[in-house]
C-alpha positions as CSV (number, residue, x, y, z in Angstrom):
1,M,124.6,182.7,71.5
2,V,121.7,183.8,69.4
3,S,119.9,181.2,67.8
4,Y,118.9,181.4,64.4
5,F,117.0,178.2,64.2
6,N,113.2,178.0,65.2
7,E,109.9,176.9,64.0
8,N,110.4,179.2,61.1
9,T,113.2,178.1,59.4
10,P,112.8,176.6,56.0
11,D,113.0,172.6,55.6
12,I,115.4,173.3,52.6
13,V,118.0,175.3,54.8
14,L,118.1,172.8,57.4
15,R,118.1,170.0,54.9
16,S,121.1,171.6,53.5
17,L,122.9,172.3,56.6
18,F,122.1,168.4,57.6
19,T,123.6,167.1,54.7
20,K,126.5,169.4,54.4
21,F,127.4,167.8,57.7
22,D,126.5,164.1,56.8
23,S,129.4,163.3,55.2
24,D,129.0,159.7,54.9
25,G,125.8,160.1,53.3
26,S,124.1,157.8,56.0
27,G,121.1,160.0,56.4
28,T,122.2,160.0,60.1
29,L,124.8,162.3,61.9
30,T,127.5,160.7,63.3
31,K,129.1,161.2,66.5
32,N,132.3,163.1,64.7
33,E,130.0,164.5,62.3
34,T,127.2,166.2,64.8
35,S,130.2,167.2,66.8
36,N,131.7,168.5,63.6
37,F,128.3,171.0,62.9
38,L,128.2,172.2,66.8
39,I,131.9,172.8,66.9
40,N,132.3,174.7,63.7
41,D,128.8,176.2,63.3
42,L,127.8,177.2,66.2
43,G,131.0,177.6,68.2
44,F,130.6,174.5,70.6
45,D,133.5,173.1,72.6
46,N,134.2,169.7,72.7
47,E,132.4,168.2,75.7
48,T,129.5,170.8,74.9
49,A,128.6,169.1,71.5
50,E,129.4,165.5,72.9
51,E,126.7,166.7,76.0
52,C,124.1,168.2,73.2
53,L,124.6,165.0,71.2
54,L,123.4,162.8,74.1
55,I,120.3,165.2,75.0
56,H,118.8,165.2,71.5
57,D,119.8,161.6,70.4
58,N,116.1,160.9,71.2
59,D,116.4,157.1,70.5
60,G,119.5,156.6,71.9
61,S,121.2,155.3,68.4
62,G,124.1,157.4,69.2
63,T,123.7,159.2,66.0
64,M,121.3,162.0,64.7
65,S,118.6,161.5,62.8
66,Y,117.3,164.3,60.6
67,E,113.8,164.3,62.4
68,E,115.7,164.4,65.7
69,F,118.2,167.2,63.7
70,T,114.9,169.3,62.7
71,T,112.8,168.8,66.0
72,W,115.5,169.9,67.7
73,L,116.3,173.0,65.8
74,H,112.5,173.9,65.3
75,S,111.7,173.4,68.4
76,G,113.2,177.1,69.0
77,E,115.2,175.8,71.9
78,G,118.6,176.0,70.0
79,T,121.3,176.5,72.3
80,R,119.4,178.1,75.6
81,Q,120.1,175.3,77.5
82,F,124.0,175.7,76.8
83,D,123.9,179.5,77.4
84,D,122.2,179.7,80.7
85,A,124.6,178.6,83.5
86,S,122.6,177.0,85.8
87,T,120.5,174.9,83.3
88,Y,124.1,173.8,81.8
89,Y,125.5,172.9,85.0
90,K,122.7,170.4,85.8
91,I,122.9,168.8,82.1
92,H,126.6,168.4,82.6
93,A,126.3,166.8,86.2
94,A,123.4,164.5,84.3
95,V,125.6,163.5,81.5
96,K,128.8,163.0,83.7
97,M,126.3,160.8,85.9
98,F,125.3,158.8,82.8
99,K,128.4,158.1,81.6
100,K,129.8,156.8,85.1
101,V,126.6,154.2,85.0
102,R,127.2,153.6,81.4
103,Y,130.9,152.4,82.1
104,R,129.7,150.5,85.0
105,W,127.1,148.7,83.1
106,Q,129.8,147.9,80.3
107,R,132.2,146.7,82.5
108,F,129.7,144.6,84.0
109,L,128.6,143.1,80.9
110,G,132.3,142.8,79.5
111,C,131.5,145.4,76.6
112,E,134.4,147.3,77.7
């Protein structure tokens, strides 16, 4: 997959793209809004979209802020970590382990 985004991508382009998918106007992309962008515009499947959000949600809020969005797309990293099978496998395994641990903690804390 070719990345069309890098440090030279104009802010107005990223702001327009972000606004297009921020359907509730909250200033952040929810899990569903982020998935719509990743699936509809970048061609990710559901599982890869979820993993991408977990990786680029730097503050752990469960949403992607405009700052997180632009930092990711300006980095030039784009989708490379998902295109490389070896790297993707490691990311996939880490996310799977994170989900197990999160589920166990939620059960332990009674937050299911």
